[in-house]
C-alpha positions as CSV (number, residue, x, y, z in Angstrom):
1,M,23.9,6.4,8.7
2,I,26.5,8.1,6.8
3,Q,24.9,9.9,3.5
4,I,27.2,9.7,0.5
5,T,26.5,11.9,-2.4
6,V,28.5,10.6,-5.6
7,P,29.4,13.8,-7.8
8,K,27.9,13.9,-11.3
9,P,30.1,12.7,-14.0
10,D,32.4,15.5,-15.5
11,V,32.6,13.4,-18.7
12,V,30.2,10.5,-20.1
13,I,32.0,8.8,-23.5
14,E,29.9,6.3,-25.2
15,K,30.9,3.3,-27.4
16,Q,30.7,4.2,-31.2
17,T,28.9,1.1,-33.4
18,D,31.4,1.9,-36.1
19,P,34.3,4.6,-35.4
20,Q,35.7,5.9,-38.3
21,L,39.0,7.5,-36.3
22,S,41.2,5.8,-34.4
23,H,39.7,4.0,-31.3
24,I,40.2,1.6,-28.5
25,Y,37.5,-0.8,-28.3
26,G,35.0,1.7,-30.3
27,F,35.6,4.6,-27.8
28,T,36.9,7.6,-29.6
29,D,36.1,10.5,-27.3
30,F,39.5,9.3,-24.6
31,H,40.4,13.3,-25.6
32,L,37.5,14.6,-23.5
33,I,38.9,12.7,-20.1
34,T,41.5,14.8,-18.2
35,R,44.8,13.4,-18.3
36,E,46.4,15.3,-15.1
37,E,43.6,15.3,-12.7
38,G,42.4,12.6,-10.5
39,G,39.2,11.1,-9.7
40,I,36.5,8.0,-10.6
41,F,35.2,5.9,-13.2
42,M,32.9,3.6,-13.9
43,F,32.2,1.0,-16.7
44,Y,28.8,0.6,-17.7
45,G,27.6,-2.5,-20.2
46,E,24.2,-3.0,-21.8
47,N,20.9,-1.6,-19.8
48,D,23.1,0.6,-17.5
49,E,24.3,-2.3,-15.8
50,L,27.7,-1.0,-13.5
51,L,30.2,-3.4,-14.7
52,F,33.5,-1.9,-12.6
53,V,34.5,1.2,-10.8
54,G,37.9,2.4,-10.6
55,K,39.7,5.6,-9.1
56,A,43.1,6.8,-10.2
57,R,45.6,10.1,-9.7
58,K,45.6,10.7,-13.3
59,I,42.1,9.4,-14.8
60,R,42.7,8.9,-18.8
61,P,45.9,6.7,-18.6
62,R,44.3,4.8,-15.8
63,I,41.2,4.2,-18.0
64,K,43.4,3.2,-21.2
65,K,45.4,0.7,-19.1
66,H,42.1,-1.4,-18.3
67,F,41.8,-1.8,-22.2
68,E,45.3,-2.4,-23.0
69,D,46.7,-4.1,-19.8
70,N,47.0,-7.7,-19.5
71,V,46.5,-7.9,-15.7
72,S,43.2,-5.8,-15.6
73,P,40.3,-7.4,-14.0
74,M,38.1,-6.1,-17.0
75,K,40.3,-7.9,-19.5
76,A,38.1,-10.6,-20.6
77,H,35.0,-8.1,-20.7
78,R,36.4,-5.2,-22.5
79,E,33.9,-5.7,-25.3
80,E,31.0,-5.3,-22.9
81,V,31.6,-1.6,-21.9
82,R,29.3,0.2,-23.5
83,R,29.7,3.5,-21.9
84,I,32.5,5.4,-19.5
85,E,31.6,8.2,-17.0
86,V,34.3,9.8,-15.3
87,C,34.1,12.4,-12.2
88,V,36.8,14.6,-11.1
89,V,38.0,14.0,-7.8
90,A,40.9,16.2,-6.4
91,D,41.1,14.5,-2.9
92,P,42.5,10.9,-2.6
93,T,40.7,10.2,0.4
94,E,37.3,11.2,-1.0
95,R,38.0,9.0,-4.3
96,E,38.6,6.0,-2.1
97,I,35.2,6.3,0.1
98,Y,33.3,7.3,-3.5
99,E,34.9,3.8,-5.1
100,T,34.3,1.5,-2.2
101,Y,30.8,3.2,-2.2
102,L,29.6,2.5,-5.9
103,I,31.2,-0.7,-6.0
104,N,29.0,-1.9,-3.1
105,N,25.7,0.2,-3.5
106,G,25.7,-0.3,-7.2
107,R,27.0,-4.2,-7.1
108,A,29.9,-3.5,-9.7
109,K,29.7,-7.1,-11.3
110,Y,33.5,-7.4,-11.9
111,N,35.5,-5.4,-9.2
112,V,37.0,-7.9,-6.9
113,D,38.4,-5.9,-4.2
114,K,36.3,-3.6,-1.6
115,V,33.2,-5.8,-1.9
116,F,30.9,-6.1,1.0
117,Y,28.0,-7.6,-0.5
118,K,28.7,-11.1,-1.5
């Protein structure tokens, strides 16, 4: 059996209930997420339910696209996201492994690709 240890999140941002600053769907701390590095990200809903897992060469722009893009699998579920966790992972092969592992081990609700548990 292969043992996979997912790294601890480097950044965790929470949805604000009444944001005073400019925001995207209640999130005001996007500036804490690296713009230039690659990694994986997880969207969580109520009761720590894993909603979606993704990977990117540049994390912040990719996460923002999920909140702005019309083709994102999250487009109909953006309001459900309560927390975003980000892990910086430089190696693209490791990102792929972590993403697939998290999707299936955490049974991500809105991931449609790389799903083996259905």
